[in-house]
C-alpha positions as a printed NumPy array, in Angstrom:
array([[116.338, 140.375, 104.075],
       [118.217, 137.938, 101.887],
       [117.474, 134.203, 102.264],
       [121.054, 133.707, 103.483],
       [120.427, 136.074, 106.403],
       [118.477, 135.48 , 109.593],
       [117.52 , 132.11 , 111.028],
       [118.996, 129.071, 109.302],
       [117.379, 125.699, 110.01 ],
       [119.829, 122.839, 110.484],
       [118.883, 120.08 , 108.   ],
       [117.823, 116.669, 109.288],
       [120.052, 113.669, 108.59 ],
       [119.545, 109.942, 107.966],
       [123.09 , 108.801, 107.309],
       [122.923, 105.429, 109.07 ],
       [119.835, 103.536, 107.903],
       [121.148, 100.386, 109.579],
       [123.424, 101.408, 112.419],
       [121.13 , 104.11 , 113.837],
       [117.931, 102.101, 113.518],
       [116.531, 101.344, 116.99 ],
       [115.188,  97.891, 116.057],
       [116.772,  96.168, 113.059],
       [120.318,  95.401, 114.352],
       [119.002,  93.642, 117.466],
       [116.307,  91.846, 115.498],
       [118.882,  90.435, 113.061],
       [121.077,  89.414, 115.974],
       [118.187,  87.272, 117.208],
       [117.172,  85.808, 113.854],
       [120.649,  84.983, 112.507],
       [123.036,  82.363, 113.931],
       [126.063,  84.029, 115.466],
       [128.475,  82.974, 112.709],
       [126.193,  84.322, 109.968],
       [125.453,  87.488, 111.933],
       [129.176,  88.169, 112.349],
       [129.539,  87.904, 108.572],
       [126.473,  89.934, 107.592],
       [126.572,  92.74 , 110.146],
       [129.594,  94.375, 108.415],
       [127.844,  93.743, 105.08 ],
       [124.788,  95.7  , 106.228],
       [127.013,  98.525, 107.491],
       [128.71 ,  98.619, 104.092],
       [125.358,  98.588, 102.345],
       [123.976, 101.498, 104.354],
       [126.836, 103.527, 102.871],
       [125.76 , 102.379,  99.407],
       [122.224, 103.563, 100.175],
       [123.395, 106.997, 101.294],
       [126.205, 107.602,  98.805],
       [124.957, 105.755,  95.713],
       [121.227, 104.991,  95.839],
       [120.12 , 108.457,  96.995],
       [122.06 , 110.406,  94.346],
       [120.831, 108.039,  91.62 ],
       [117.295, 108.412,  92.951],
       [117.521, 112.145,  92.302],
       [117.973, 111.359,  88.594],
       [114.689, 109.458,  88.354],
       [111.85 , 110.922,  86.32 ],
       [108.565, 109.426,  85.083],
       [108.734, 107.231,  81.965],
       [107.443, 108.471,  78.63 ],
       [106.122, 106.592,  75.626],
       [106.345, 107.059,  71.855],
       [103.65 , 105.034,  70.124],
       [104.228, 106.164,  66.507],
       [107.246, 107.61 ,  64.765],
       [107.247, 110.568,  62.397],
       [106.278, 108.307,  59.476],
       [103.158, 106.987,  61.144],
       [104.745, 103.62 ,  61.926],
       [103.911, 101.819,  65.188],
       [107.095, 101.727,  67.264],
       [105.976, 101.521,  70.938],
       [109.225, 102.88 ,  72.377],
       [109.281, 103.172,  76.164],
       [111.677, 105.781,  77.558],
       [112.856, 105.334,  81.148],
       [115.152, 107.689,  83.027],
       [118.847, 107.275,  83.738],
       [118.013, 107.15 ,  87.428],
       [115.511, 104.308,  87.03 ],
       [117.969, 102.227,  85.037],
       [120.694, 103.025,  87.552],
       [118.59 , 101.857,  90.505],
       [117.856,  98.562,  88.764],
       [121.583,  98.112,  88.145],
       [122.375,  98.699,  91.834],
       [119.811,  96.066,  92.825],
       [121.329,  93.58 ,  90.405],
       [124.91 ,  94.266,  91.481],
       [123.936,  93.951,  95.151],
       [122.259,  90.612,  94.511],
       [118.765,  91.603,  95.588],
       [117.328,  88.767,  93.473],
       [120.476,  86.617,  93.383],
       [121.032,  86.15 ,  97.133],
       [117.952,  83.963,  97.829],
       [118.897,  81.632,  94.96 ],
       [122.623,  81.487,  95.656],
       [121.546,  80.327,  99.138],
       [124.977,  80.852, 100.626],
       [123.381,  81.119, 104.051],
       [120.614,  78.604, 103.483],
       [117.296,  79.587, 105.071],
       [118.842,  82.874, 106.254],
       [119.519,  84.049, 102.702],
       [116.007,  85.501, 102.544],
       [116.731,  87.556, 105.663],
       [119.955,  88.779, 104.033],
       [118.261,  89.853, 100.815],
       [115.163,  91.379, 102.388],
       [117.27 ,  93.341, 104.882],
       [118.971,  95.071, 101.966],
       [115.635,  95.726, 100.255],
       [114.332,  97.103, 103.542],
       [117.26 ,  99.481, 104.005],
       [117.021, 100.974, 100.521],
       [113.216, 100.939, 100.135],
       [112.653, 104.54 , 101.171],
       [115.152, 105.812,  98.608],
       [114.57 , 103.347,  95.782],
       [111.631, 104.919,  93.9  ],
       [109.686, 101.607,  93.98 ],
       [112.379,  99.767,  92.021],
       [111.677,  96.716,  94.171],
       [108.464,  96.244,  92.196],
       [110.269,  94.774,  89.146],
       [112.786,  93.112,  91.46 ],
       [109.976,  91.346,  93.329],
       [108.415,  90.05 ,  90.133],
       [111.835,  88.958,  88.875],
       [112.275,  87.115,  92.17 ],
       [108.896,  85.434,  91.721],
       [109.643,  84.478,  88.123],
       [112.963,  82.934,  89.158],
       [111.206,  80.843,  91.783],
       [108.487,  79.591,  89.459],
       [111.046,  78.619,  86.803],
       [113.139,  76.901,  89.475],
       [110.082,  74.886,  90.515],
       [108.18 ,  74.298,  87.273],
       [110.242,  75.601,  84.333],
       [111.445,  73.603,  81.357],
       [115.056,  72.541,  80.964],
       [115.558,  75.388,  78.452],
       [114.082,  77.961,  80.82 ],
       [116.354,  76.802,  83.617],
       [119.406,  76.934,  81.372],
       [118.747,  80.153,  79.433],
       [116.449,  82.38 ,  81.497],
       [116.874,  81.465,  85.167],
       [120.611,  82.367,  85.356],
       [119.915,  85.807,  83.895],
       [117.067,  86.486,  86.295],
       [119.527,  85.801,  89.121],
       [122.515,  87.534,  87.54 ],
       [124.559,  90.188,  89.379],
       [125.788,  91.613,  86.074],
       [123.47 ,  94.458,  84.941],
       [124.586,  93.966,  81.332],
       [123.317,  90.371,  81.417],
       [120.558,  90.407,  84.029],
       [116.896,  90.049,  83.099],
       [113.94 ,  91.572,  84.87 ],
       [110.476,  90.069,  84.76 ],
       [106.913,  91.302,  84.817],
       [103.806,  89.563,  86.097],
       [100.614,  89.829,  84.057],
       [ 97.489,  88.716,  85.846],
       [ 95.091,  91.652,  86.14 ],
       [ 92.485,  92.034,  83.408],
       [ 89.435,  94.255,  83.02 ],
       [ 86.68 ,  91.809,  83.994],
       [ 88.035,  90.576,  87.303],
       [ 90.774,  92.663,  88.925],
       [ 92.079,  90.328,  91.623],
       [ 89.622,  87.654,  90.482],
       [ 91.599,  85.834,  87.805],
       [ 88.757,  83.393,  87.129],
       [ 87.391,  85.905,  84.613],
       [ 90.627,  86.073,  82.593],
       [ 89.885,  86.732,  78.907],
       [ 93.367,  86.237,  77.443],
       [ 93.402,  83.027,  75.41 ],
       [ 96.332,  80.74 ,  74.645],
       [ 96.339,  78.499,  71.591],
       [ 99.017,  75.937,  70.662],
       [101.305,  77.328,  67.982],
       [101.517,  75.473,  64.699],
       [104.752,  77.277,  63.846],
       [108.118,  76.061,  65.047],
       [110.336,  78.708,  66.586],
       [114.092,  78.938,  66.963],
       [113.463,  80.892,  70.177],
       [111.426,  78.174,  71.847],
       [111.919,  77.625,  75.553],
       [109.269,  74.925,  75.742],
       [105.855,  74.114,  74.339],
       [104.913,  77.175,  72.286],
       [101.553,  78.961,  72.425],
       [100.158,  82.163,  70.954],
       [ 98.436,  84.548,  73.368],
       [ 95.631,  86.899,  72.459],
       [ 94.163,  89.282,  75.044],
       [ 94.463,  92.534,  76.966],
       [ 96.418,  92.933,  80.208],
       [ 95.083,  95.869,  82.218],
       [ 98.109,  96.444,  84.492],
       [101.71 ,  95.571,  83.658],
       [104.007,  97.069,  86.267],
       [107.306,  96.177,  84.65 ],
       [106.729,  97.167,  81.051],
       [110.47 ,  97.63 ,  80.564],
       [111.213,  94.029,  81.55 ],
       [112.75 ,  91.284,  79.387],
       [110.199,  88.585,  80.168],
       [106.972,  88.172,  82.06 ],
       [104.918,  85.411,  83.591],
       [101.29 ,  85.551,  82.493],
       [ 98.064,  83.686,  83.04 ],
       [ 96.06 ,  82.783,  79.938],
       [ 93.053,  80.63 ,  79.249],
       [ 93.663,  77.172,  77.773],
       [ 90.268,  75.882,  78.89 ],
       [ 86.775,  77.311,  78.615],
       [ 85.493,  80.388,  80.418],
       [ 83.021,  78.29 ,  82.404],
       [ 85.983,  76.472,  83.958],
       [ 86.98 ,  79.707,  85.675],
       [ 90.446,  79.595,  87.229],
       [ 90.707,  75.834,  86.513],
       [ 90.955,  76.68 ,  82.825],
       [ 94.054,  78.867,  83.251],
       [ 97.663,  77.976,  82.494],
       [100.901,  79.815,  83.234],
       [103.255,  81.067,  80.511],
       [106.658,  82.668,  80.168],
       [106.389,  85.564,  77.72 ],
       [109.418,  87.231,  76.079],
       [108.688,  90.927,  75.569],
       [110.853,  90.908,  72.446],
       [112.099,  88.28 ,  70.025],
       [114.766,  87.105,  69.841],
       [115.052,  87.125,  73.613],
       [118.85 ,  87.359,  73.666],
       [119.612,  90.453,  71.661],
       [118.308,  93.766,  70.373],
       [114.863,  93.642,  68.818],
       [111.935,  95.877,  68.034],
       [109.569,  96.558,  70.982],
       [106.744,  95.069,  68.91 ],
       [108.707,  92.028,  67.696],
       [106.614,  89.662,  69.813],
       [103.293,  91.298,  68.955],
       [102.961,  93.06 ,  72.296],
       [101.52 ,  96.556,  71.923],
       [101.395,  99.249,  74.588],
       [ 97.977, 100.869,  74.631],
       [ 99.004, 103.587,  77.096],
       [100.999, 104.263,  80.262],
       [ 98.916, 104.5  ,  83.428],
       [ 98.61 , 107.904,  85.128],
       [ 98.909, 107.029,  88.827],
       [ 98.742, 108.786,  92.184],
       [102.204, 107.536,  93.124],
       [104.913, 105.11 ,  91.95 ],
       [105.59 , 107.699,  89.248],
       [108.959, 106.233,  88.25 ],
       [107.489, 102.807,  87.553],
       [106.359, 102.194,  83.942],
       [102.874, 100.714,  84.33 ],
       [100.978, 100.089,  81.104],
       [ 97.992,  98.534,  79.408],
       [ 99.131,  95.857,  76.961],
       [ 97.483,  94.274,  73.949],
       [ 98.671,  90.758,  73.107],
       [ 98.023,  89.891,  69.471],
       [ 99.476,  86.484,  68.639],
       [102.227,  86.84 ,  71.236],
       [104.631,  83.907,  71.486],
       [104.752,  82.325,  74.949],
       [105.95 ,  79.082,  76.525],
       [103.993,  76.869,  78.867],
       [105.253,  76.655,  82.451],
       [104.236,  73.44 ,  84.181],
       [101.075,  71.594,  83.223],
       [ 97.919,  72.748,  81.459],
       [ 95.147,  74.034,  83.716],
       [ 97.492,  74.498,  86.679],
       [ 98.183,  78.189,  86.144],
       [ 96.828,  79.416,  89.473],
       [ 98.638,  76.67 ,  91.376],
       [101.909,  77.416,  89.584],
       [101.724,  81.18 ,  90.074],
       [101.015,  80.851,  93.818],
       [104.753,  80.866,  94.754],
       [105.094,  84.129,  92.805],
       [102.248,  85.696,  94.78 ],
       [103.73 ,  84.536,  98.072],
       [107.084,  86.117,  97.27 ],
       [105.684,  89.381,  95.912],
       [103.386,  89.769,  98.912],
       [106.349,  89.489, 101.262],
       [108.203,  92.033,  99.113],
       [105.192,  94.317,  99.48 ],
       [105.298,  94.032, 103.267],
       [109.046,  94.65 , 103.443],
       [108.813,  97.773, 101.268],
       [105.802,  99.108, 103.209],
       [107.728,  98.892, 106.47 ],
       [110.887, 100.099, 104.706],
       [109.066, 103.284, 103.704],
       [108.032, 103.722, 107.325],
       [111.629, 103.207, 108.467],
       [112.713, 106.108, 106.259],
       [109.85 , 108.359, 107.337],
       [110.398, 107.658, 111.026],
       [114.162, 108.2  , 110.692],
       [113.472, 111.622, 109.15 ],
       [110.975, 112.5  , 111.9  ],
       [113.389, 111.402, 114.637],
       [116.263, 113.346, 113.122],
       [114.221, 116.493, 112.521],
       [113.189, 116.487, 116.181],
       [116.862, 116.674, 117.196],
       [117.537, 119.825, 115.132],
       [114.245, 121.716, 115.349],
       [113.775, 123.959, 118.373],
       [110.652, 125.507, 119.86 ],
       [109.858, 127.892, 122.719],
       [112.049, 130.626, 121.357],
       [114.796, 128.24 , 120.345],
       [115.266, 126.93 , 123.888],
       [113.779, 123.458, 123.545],
       [114.533, 120.788, 120.974],
       [111.517, 118.807, 119.841],
       [113.395, 115.667, 120.863],
       [113.235, 116.961, 124.448],
       [109.568, 117.986, 124.292],
       [107.567, 115.182, 126.006],
       [104.354, 115.812, 124.055],
       [106.134, 115.627, 120.686],
       [108.179, 112.569, 121.663],
       [105.013, 110.848, 122.878],
       [103.57 , 111.08 , 119.355],
       [106.811, 109.815, 117.809],
       [106.697, 106.92 , 120.278],
       [103.315, 105.889, 118.865],
       [104.819, 105.752, 115.376],
       [107.862, 103.889, 116.699],
       [105.579, 101.327, 118.34 ],
       [103.837, 100.603, 115.035],
       [107.227, 100.344, 113.359],
       [108.487,  97.857, 115.948],
       [105.411,  95.685, 115.636],
       [105.503,  95.652, 111.834],
       [109.222,  94.944, 111.466],
       [109.051,  92.007, 113.877],
       [105.964,  90.623, 112.139],
       [107.495,  91.083, 108.684],
       [110.858,  89.495, 109.368],
       [109.183,  86.65 , 111.225],
       [107.406,  85.796, 107.978],
       [110.577,  86.406, 105.931],
       [112.322,  83.738, 108.011],
       [109.449,  81.302, 107.438],
       [109.729,  81.918, 103.684],
       [113.462,  81.193, 103.778],
       [112.851,  77.965, 105.664],
       [110.162,  76.896, 103.227],
       [112.337,  77.481, 100.159],
       [115.311,  75.635, 101.645],
       [113.294,  72.644, 102.816],
       [114.033,  73.222, 106.512],
       [110.531,  74.282, 107.541],
       [108.435,  71.903, 109.615],
       [104.928,  71.036, 108.448],
       [103.593,  73.457, 111.07 ],
       [105.865,  76.254, 109.841],
       [104.709,  75.695, 106.253],
       [101.107,  76.025, 107.405],
       [101.889,  79.186, 109.373],
       [103.565,  80.683, 106.306],
       [100.424,  80.009, 104.277],
       [ 98.329,  81.792, 106.912],
       [100.655,  84.7  , 107.629],
       [101.689,  85.707, 104.098],
       [ 98.425,  87.588, 103.424],
       [ 98.473,  88.84 , 107.032],
       [101.88 ,  90.483, 106.748],
       [101.128,  91.971, 103.338],
       [ 97.752,  93.466, 104.235],
       [ 98.523,  94.643, 107.766],
       [101.859,  96.262, 106.885],
       [100.193,  98.272, 104.139],
       [ 97.289,  99.277, 106.404],
       [ 99.48 , 100.525, 109.247],
       [102.478, 101.977, 107.389],
       [100.453, 104.515, 105.423],
       [ 98.726, 105.958, 108.489],
       [102.006, 106.062, 110.431],
       [103.74 , 107.885, 107.574],
       [101.045, 110.575, 107.698],
       [102.015, 111.13 , 111.333],
       [105.68 , 111.326, 110.3  ],
       [104.712, 114.054, 107.849],
       [102.773, 115.994, 110.481],
       [105.694, 115.795, 112.924],
       [107.75 , 117.933, 110.519],
       [105.081, 120.609, 110.27 ],
       [105.032, 122.418, 106.929],
       [108.384, 120.918, 105.956],
       [106.796, 117.477, 105.979],
       [104.463, 118.535, 103.166],
       [107.34 , 119.584, 100.914],
       [108.324, 117.215,  98.103],
       [112.046, 117.654,  98.691],
       [111.759, 116.261, 102.227],
       [110.833, 112.773, 100.952],
       [107.868, 111.912, 103.199],
       [105.254, 113.108, 100.68 ],
       [106.587, 110.678,  98.075],
       [106.73 , 107.877, 100.626],
       [103.043, 108.375, 101.426],
       [102.029, 108.313,  97.76 ],
       [104.115, 105.24 ,  97.073],
       [103.052, 103.262, 100.156],
       [ 99.388, 103.675,  99.255],
       [ 99.754, 101.305,  96.307],
       [100.674,  98.52 ,  98.717],
       [ 97.057,  98.527,  99.936],
       [ 96.018,  97.546,  96.414],
       [ 98.916,  95.761,  94.698],
       [ 98.709,  91.962,  95.067],
       [ 95.291,  92.325,  96.696],
       [ 93.474,  94.807,  98.931],
       [ 93.067,  94.286, 102.662],
       [ 89.67 ,  92.689, 102.075],
       [ 91.164,  90.338,  99.476],
       [ 93.862,  89.395, 102.018],
       [ 91.179,  88.835, 104.666],
       [ 89.324,  86.46 , 102.362],
       [ 92.581,  84.651, 101.591],
       [ 93.119,  84.141, 105.327],
       [ 89.571,  82.813, 105.557],
       [ 90.436,  80.23 , 102.894],
       [ 93.711,  79.321, 104.563],
       [ 92.184,  78.612, 107.996],
       [ 89.948,  76.071, 106.294],
       [ 93.044,  74.068, 105.254],
       [ 93.528,  71.104, 107.561],
       [ 96.07 ,  71.844, 110.272],
       [ 96.525,  75.584, 109.666],
       [ 94.566,  76.795, 112.697],
       [ 96.121,  74.272, 115.072],
       [ 99.625,  75.027, 113.774],
       [ 99.105,  78.715, 114.555],
       [ 97.532,  78.248, 117.974],
       [100.073,  75.604, 119.018],
       [102.851,  78.074, 118.162],
       [101.101,  80.806, 120.167],
       [100.606,  78.553, 123.198],
       [104.217,  77.375, 123.05 ],
       [105.44 ,  80.959, 123.001],
       [103.171,  82.024, 125.851],
       [104.315,  79.083, 127.944],
       [107.929,  80.22 , 127.551],
       [107.344,  83.596, 129.228],
       [109.72 ,  83.84 , 132.231],
       [108.1  ,  83.982, 135.648],
       [109.852,  87.301, 136.264],
       [107.873,  88.803, 133.382],
       [104.426,  87.77 , 134.564],
       [103.914,  90.465, 137.155],
       [104.94 ,  93.247, 134.747],
       [102.861,  92.03 , 131.806],
       [ 99.988,  90.252, 133.526],
       [ 97.333,  92.501, 131.968],
       [ 98.567,  92.371, 128.331],
       [ 99.042,  88.603, 128.57 ],
       [ 95.437,  88.222, 129.669],
       [ 94.239,  90.398, 126.776],
       [ 96.351,  88.402, 124.324],
       [ 95.066,  85.049, 125.551],
       [ 91.462,  86.274, 125.347],
       [ 92.07 ,  87.494, 121.795],
       [ 93.392,  84.07 , 120.776],
       [ 90.146,  82.52 , 122.038],
       [ 88.136,  85.106, 120.118],
       [ 90.019,  84.226, 116.931],
       [ 89.249,  80.544, 117.352],
       [ 85.553,  81.367, 117.659],
       [ 85.589,  83.837, 114.763],
       [ 87.078,  81.372, 112.296],
       [ 84.826,  78.456, 113.182],
       [ 82.734,  77.333, 110.233],
       [ 80.356,  78.589, 109.121],
       [ 81.972,  81.988, 109.556],
       [ 79.749,  84.993, 110.134],
       [ 78.895,  87.17 , 107.14 ],
       [ 80.88 ,  90.221, 108.231],
       [ 83.65 ,  88.692, 110.316],
       [ 86.421,  88.146, 107.728],
       [ 87.974,  91.609, 107.739],
       [ 87.816,  92.401, 111.485],
       [ 89.118,  88.893, 112.245],
       [ 91.986,  89.515, 109.811],
       [ 92.908,  92.742, 111.633],
       [ 92.756,  91.042, 115.044],
       [ 94.844,  88.123, 113.765],
       [ 97.418,  90.65 , 112.56 ],
       [ 97.521,  92.418, 115.932],
       [ 97.84 ,  89.115, 117.779],
       [100.618,  87.815, 115.523],
       [102.626,  91.03 , 115.827],
       [102.177,  90.787, 119.617],
       [103.552,  87.264, 119.655],
       [106.623,  88.269, 117.672],
       [107.202,  91.265, 119.969],
       [106.918,  88.975, 122.985],
       [109.272,  86.436, 121.435],
       [111.877,  89.143, 120.969],
       [111.458,  90.485, 124.521],
       [112.014,  86.984, 125.921],
       [115.139,  86.59 , 123.78 ],
       [116.438,  90.029, 124.794],
       [116.036,  89.171, 128.471],
       [117.702,  85.777, 128.111],
       [120.624,  87.309, 126.203],
       [120.96 ,  90.213, 128.647],
       [120.318,  92.829, 125.975],
       [120.36 ,  96.376, 127.272],
       [117.119,  96.931, 125.361],
       [115.041,  94.169, 126.965],
       [112.946,  96.524, 129.109],
       [112.083,  98.596, 126.038],
       [111.207,  95.415, 124.165],
       [108.873,  94.357, 126.97 ],
       [107.354,  97.835, 127.077],
       [106.748,  97.661, 123.328],
       [104.842,  94.392, 123.768],
       [102.745,  95.817, 126.61 ],
       [101.875,  99.042, 124.811],
       [101.087,  97.247, 121.561],
       [ 98.539,  95.03 , 123.284],
       [ 97.064,  97.7  , 125.56 ],
       [ 97.286, 100.961, 123.611],
       [ 97.59 , 100.364, 119.853],
       [ 94.027,  99.499, 118.895],
       [ 94.272,  95.825, 119.809],
       [ 91.19 ,  95.798, 122.06 ],
       [ 89.175,  97.789, 119.523],
       [ 90.037,  95.157, 116.932],
       [ 88.728,  92.452, 119.254],
       [ 85.512,  94.397, 119.866],
       [ 84.978,  94.696, 116.095],
       [ 85.346,  90.934, 115.727],
       [ 82.682,  90.428, 118.401],
       [ 80.407,  92.82 , 116.5  ],
       [ 81.089,  91.009, 113.235],
       [ 80.328,  87.626, 114.772],
       [ 76.927,  88.853, 115.946],
       [ 76.06 ,  90.753, 112.768],
       [ 73.96 ,  89.195, 110.062],
       [ 71.854,  90.087, 107.061],
       [ 70.122,  92.899, 108.938],
       [ 73.38 ,  94.787, 109.528],
       [ 74.509,  94.126, 105.946],
       [ 71.227,  95.653, 104.772],
       [ 71.744,  98.691, 107.001],
       [ 75.318,  99.043, 105.725],
       [ 73.986,  99.234, 102.198],
       [ 71.419, 101.794, 103.261],
       [ 74.086, 103.98 , 104.852],
       [ 76.123, 103.865, 101.652],
       [ 73.372, 104.213,  99.028],
       [ 70.394, 105.514, 100.996],
       [ 67.026, 103.872, 101.46 ],
       [ 66.027, 100.975, 103.663],
       [ 63.187,  98.485, 103.366],
       [ 63.002,  95.918, 106.144],
       [ 60.313,  94.025, 104.285],
       [ 62.812,  93.024, 101.596],
       [ 65.103,  91.248, 104.034]])
């Protein structure tokens, strides 16, 4: 039999990333004022066409980068070759204003929602191009806040440009071999330059060191931490610098013109299109951003922005995977071709579990996106600023944790077709896994939350918000959601106990997971209340999503693990080590 003969499977379709999404349109209707929503809703419908008709075809042209270190004459050239598709995706992002929109601030605090909605819609087809966009976004913000006059005049406009022929992208160089996420062990040194430079954008330094991960090696500039104090000062001895990858910055120049040498490209599990490299800095010219010794403080806004980008792309990958799984179920038949999977209760029940995770994560993520927009535009209250500090690591870590597992279920729902490269989900799984590591693992995020709750006012700002939201639940809701409300209120009490100082040895990570579950629950409840008040046809589904999330998603297990962590001490830690490495000696406790 020829392949053209016999049974022919109807292909799945995902032609309306925005319009056919079961959550996003209603969510944006709640978050955006009516006048802004009326303006942006057609914009998102236009952009979904761009995703389908432009981004996806360009994505097919993407291939992994290659690197030529020496030419045929034995000369060091360090030429990085990126694909037409990769360059094309960056150009689309620039033309669409992915970085520009938050700084144009046409819609004030809602500009972040505008920009991140577009990132979200294209994430599953963008081959991780938001990685350099996120770092460019962070660089723009740090220059806006702390940059020199020259940086603001010459670099900032190009970071925010919508013209691909003029726009800059930026890297972010923090990770080094000794410390990973612990920048206190940074080895790269910065020394004041005795040479004047016609390229100077501020006080000039020369950097010498080795950056272990650079995820935008094809960028124009980068922000980098380097040591201006002694090693014993730890992170207090670090300063922040703007580093041109080539000199002169405005024009064509040799890849090694600023004494930056690529040691090798990283061979990674996923994010294959992204040029990630090890870099040697050997007298590299750089310009001080802000004040000496304030590097960690000055780079904090970058980390906040890139962590939110990470969350948005994690959930954006899940949006694409779930859309494929939903669509496939409408065209795949079982039971001798008599029953569509979309009409098979057992199959739909599993898709509903994925959809529940998706709903929780998108509400959590865009809740934090709105807080970020408020913070940047100066409209956030003190309490909202404190909540943003607490919830930024929450949204980053929890979205990465949950999206990867949910995408595996999307793959399984397609059967063997889900395992095929050409059906997208396999790539989504590989790419989403990096989000559990990039900008800090889940444990690193949990420890960051632990630090944030120790800031005066953070805990009360969060719990006051939760109590205010719970007090706004309509009486008509109480009978239907009495049980989940009780579970939620008990979990809030558990969190207060878990984060009391001194915190238990093993409580940080389980408390982080419970805090994430609770926060997602609150955002789901907030939306259900809004949907009921605005007579949305979806309000019963929104209320059901809240109930199921609290009662069926792992919420109670998370609370139990916090209770275990609060009671655990050195004995359990010792047993943990024994389980991992073998051997146990109680006498050494």
